[in-house]
C-alpha positions in Angstrom: -25.9 -50.1 54.5 -26.0 -48.3 57.8 -26.2 -44.6 58.3 -24.2 -42.5 60.8 -25.2 -38.9 61.4 -22.6 -36.8 63.3 -24.6 -34.2 65.1 -22.2 -33.1 67.9 -19.9 -30.2 68.0 -20.3 -26.9 69.8 -21.3 -24.7 66.9 -19.0 -21.8 67.9 -19.4 -20.1 64.5 -23.1 -19.6 65.3 -22.6 -18.2 68.8 -24.7 -16.9 70.7 -27.4 -18.9 68.8 -25.9 -22.2 69.7 -24.9 -21.5 73.3 -28.0 -23.3 74.6 -29.1 -25.5 71.6 -27.4 -27.9 69.3 -27.2 -26.4 65.8 -28.7 -29.5 64.2 -31.9 -28.7 66.1 -32.1 -25.2 64.6 -34.8 -24.6 61.9 -34.1 -24.5 58.2 -37.3 -22.9 57.1 -40.0 -25.3 58.5 -38.0 -28.3 59.7 -35.1 -29.0 62.1 -31.7 -29.1 60.4 -31.2 -32.7 61.3 -34.1 -33.7 59.0 -32.0 -32.8 56.0 -29.1 -35.2 56.4 -31.4 -37.9 57.7 -33.6 -37.7 54.6 -30.6 -37.6 52.3 -29.7 -41.0 53.5 -33.3 -42.2 53.4 -33.5 -41.2 49.8 -30.7 -43.7 49.1 -32.6 -46.5 50.8 -31.0 -46.5 54.3 -33.3 -47.4 57.1 -30.9 -48.0 60.0 -29.3 -44.9 61.6 -27.0 -44.0 64.5 -27.0 -40.4 65.6 -23.8 -39.4 67.3 -24.1 -36.3 69.5 -23.0 -34.9 72.8 -24.3 -36.3 76.2 -26.2 -33.0 76.8 -27.9 -33.1 73.4 -28.9 -36.7 73.3 -32.3 -36.2 75.1 -33.5 -33.4 72.7 -32.7 -35.6 69.7 -34.5 -38.5 71.2 -37.5 -36.3 72.0 -37.6 -35.0 68.4 -36.9 -38.2 66.4 -37.6 -41.1 68.8 -36.7 -44.5 67.6 -37.8 -43.9 64.0 -40.5 -46.5 64.2 -43.3 -44.2 63.1 -41.4 -43.6 59.9 -40.6 -47.2 59.3 -36.9 -46.8 60.1 -34.6 -47.5 63.1 -32.8 -44.7 65.0 -30.2 -45.4 67.7 -28.1 -42.9 69.6 -24.5 -42.7 70.8 -22.6 -40.1 72.7 -19.4 -38.2 71.8 -18.0 -36.7 75.1 -16.2 -33.9 73.2 -15.5 -33.1 69.6 -12.6 -35.3 68.5 -12.8 -35.2 64.7 -15.1 -36.8 62.1 -13.4 -40.3 62.1 -14.3 -40.6 65.8 -17.8 -41.3 64.8 -16.6 -44.6 63.3 -14.9 -45.6 66.5 -17.9 -44.6 68.6 -20.2 -46.6 66.3 -17.9 -49.6 65.9 -20.4 -52.0 67.5 -23.2 -50.6 65.5 -21.3 -50.8 62.2 -20.2 -54.3 63.0 -18.2 -54.7 59.8 -21.0 -53.5 57.6 -20.7 -50.9 54.9 -21.8 -47.5 56.3 -22.3 -43.9 55.3 -21.3 -41.0 57.5 -23.0 -37.6 56.9 -22.5 -34.4 58.8 -25.6 -33.2 60.6 -25.3 -29.7 59.3 -25.1 -30.6 55.6 -28.0 -29.9 53.2 -28.2 -31.5 49.8 -30.9 -31.0 47.2 -31.2 -31.7 43.6 -32.5 -33.7 40.6 -32.0 -37.5 41.0 -30.3 -37.2 44.4 -32.0 -40.5 45.3 -30.5 -42.3 42.3 -27.1 -40.8 43.0 -27.2 -41.9 46.7 -28.5 -45.4 45.8 -25.7 -45.9 43.2 -23.0 -44.9 45.6 -24.4 -47.2 48.4 -24.6 -50.1 46.0 -20.9 -49.8 45.2 -19.8 -50.5 48.8 -16.1 -51.5 48.2 -13.6 -48.9 49.4 -14.6 -45.4 50.1 -16.7 -43.0 48.0 -16.8 -39.2 48.6 -18.6 -36.5 46.7 -16.9 -33.5 45.1 -18.4 -30.1 44.7 -17.1 -27.0 42.9 -16.7 -24.1 45.3 -15.4 -20.5 45.0 -13.4 -20.7 48.2 -11.6 -24.1 48.2 -9.1 -22.9 50.8 -11.9 -23.3 53.4 -12.5 -27.0 52.6 -10.9 -30.3 52.1 -9.8 -30.2 48.5 -9.4 -33.1 46.0 -7.3 -32.9 42.9 -8.2 -35.3 40.0 -7.0 -35.9 36.5 -9.2 -35.9 33.4 -10.1 -39.5 33.9 -11.3 -38.9 37.5 -8.3 -40.5 39.2 -7.5 -38.8 42.5 -4.0 -37.2 42.5 -4.0 -35.4 45.8 -5.9 -34.5 49.0 -5.4 -31.4 51.1 -7.2 -30.0 54.1 -7.9 -26.3 53.8 -4.8 -25.6 51.6 -3.4 -22.1 51.4 -2.9 -22.6 47.6 -5.6 -25.1 46.4 -4.7 -27.3 43.5 -8.3 -27.4 42.4 -11.7 -25.9 43.1 -13.3 -29.2 44.1 -14.2 -29.5 47.7 -15.1 -32.8 49.5 -18.6 -32.6 50.9 -19.7 -33.9 54.3 -20.9 -37.3 52.9 -18.7 -40.4 53.1 -19.6 -43.9 52.0 -17.2 -46.6 53.4 -16.8 -50.3 53.5 -16.5 -52.1 56.9 -12.7 -51.5 57.1 -13.3 -47.9 58.1 -13.5 -48.7 61.8 -10.0 -50.2 61.9 -8.6 -47.4 59.8 -10.1 -44.8 62.2 -8.7 -46.7 65.2 -5.2 -46.5 63.8 -5.3 -42.8 63.1 -3.2 -40.3 65.1 -4.6 -36.9 66.1 -3.5 -33.9 63.9 -1.9 -30.8 65.3 -5.5 -29.7 66.1 -5.7 -32.6 68.5 -8.4 -34.3 66.4 -8.7 -37.2 64.0 -9.0 -36.0 60.4 -11.3 -37.4 57.8 -8.7 -36.6 55.1 -6.4 -39.2 56.7 -9.1 -41.8 56.3 -9.4 -40.8 52.6 -5.6 -41.0 52.2 -5.6 -44.5 53.6 -8.1 -45.7 51.1 -6.3 -43.7 48.3 -3.1 -45.5 49.2 -4.9 -48.8 48.5 -6.4 -47.5 45.3 -9.9 -47.7 46.8 -10.9 -44.1 47.0 -13.5 -42.9 44.5 -14.8 -39.3 44.0 -18.2 -38.7 42.5 -18.5 -35.0 41.4 -21.9 -33.4 42.0 -23.0 -31.5 38.9 -24.9 -28.3 38.5 -28.2 -30.0 39.3 -27.2 -30.6 42.9 -27.1 -27.9 45.6 -24.8 -28.3 48.7 -25.6 -25.7 51.3 -23.4 -24.5 54.2 -25.3 -24.0 57.4 -22.3 -23.3 59.7 -22.8 -19.5 59.9 -25.9 -17.2 60.5 -25.8 -16.2 56.8 -25.7 -19.9 55.8 -28.7 -20.7 57.9 -30.7 -17.9 56.4 -29.7 -18.7 52.9 -30.6 -22.3 53.3 -34.0 -21.4 54.7 -34.6 -19.0 51.8 -33.6 -21.8 49.4 -35.9 -24.4 50.9 -38.8 -21.9 51.1 -38.4 -20.9 47.4 -38.4 -24.6 46.3 -41.4 -25.5 48.4 -43.4 -22.4 47.4 -42.7 -22.7 43.7 -43.1 -26.4 43.3 -45.6 -27.2 46.0 -43.5 -30.1 47.4 -41.7 -30.5 50.7 -37.9 -30.7 50.9 -36.5 -33.2 53.4 -39.8 -34.6 54.6 -39.1 -37.9 56.3 -42.8 -38.9 56.5 -43.3 -38.5 52.7 -40.0 -40.3 51.8 -41.0 -43.2 54.1 -44.4 -43.5 52.5 -43.1 -43.3 48.9 -40.4 -45.9 49.6 -43.0 -48.2 51.2 -41.7 -48.0 54.8 -45.1 -46.9 56.0 -48.6 -47.2 54.5 -51.3 -44.7 53.7 -53.0 -45.1 57.0 -49.8 -44.4 59.0 -49.1 -41.3 56.8 -52.6 -40.0 57.5 -52.1 -40.6 61.3 -48.8 -38.6 61.2 -50.5 -35.8 59.3 -53.4 -35.7 61.8 -51.0 -35.2 64.7 -49.8 -32.0 62.9 -53.2 -31.0 61.5 -53.0 -27.4 62.6 -49.9 -26.8 60.5 -49.1 -26.6 56.8 -46.7 -29.5 57.3 -49.4 -31.8 58.7 -51.9 -30.7 56.0 -49.3 -31.5 53.3 -48.9 -35.1 54.7 -52.6 -35.6 54.6 -52.8 -34.3 51.0 -50.0 -36.7 50.0 -51.9 -39.6 51.5 -55.2 -38.6 50.0 -53.7 -38.2 46.5 -52.0 -41.6 46.7 
């Protein structure tokens, strides 16, 4: 399974904050936003990543994340000249995907909850067709909405409907088989001039290969597309970390616990940040192992 992180866009809802910086580089409490989608996929066992971003933002991401080797993973980069819709990431990453199953996650999505690792791993193991994740929201008219019957069969898909048929939104996390590249290539732009992910889902639905996994109450899906959302996400993470004494979205810890790096490497990573609470946390994890 390969992981694609779409970290482009202009972040206009966050202006003027994002006039000079990519929103996925903004902080959510004590870590860059990009750490959160990256670690969500790492929790499911993915070690091979492609980050799709704009030409101007590629260098900052490379400076922040490098090639992933120090975390025992592989990170490559590709450029999206201008925002052209979510499915464009599959077209840009066609050579990288090379017919393999893949997961696309939006770079501004934050997930947290009990057994998130198991949920991700289970979805990645069932790599036939397309799997998306549903989440109950209060304002479904602002999202892509899925309607299902009592057995979980998908009845309809709508993008930001004026009169939603359900309160279940589709989150920014999509698990696909290798056919997704060809499907994306055959899409036509919508009236917005972009390729729409809902059209990819409809293609799989027409073949009876679209699955929706609802996230229950134990999972939080946080919106970071507005100043309020950024602040709320930061408060959420700070509360969890302060109450439980554990880090949220810490790639070094996840890499260590999954066996991608050893204790000595974790200690080295902690020592490079020894003047920070983050670095001391890494050293504590290594010493307690």
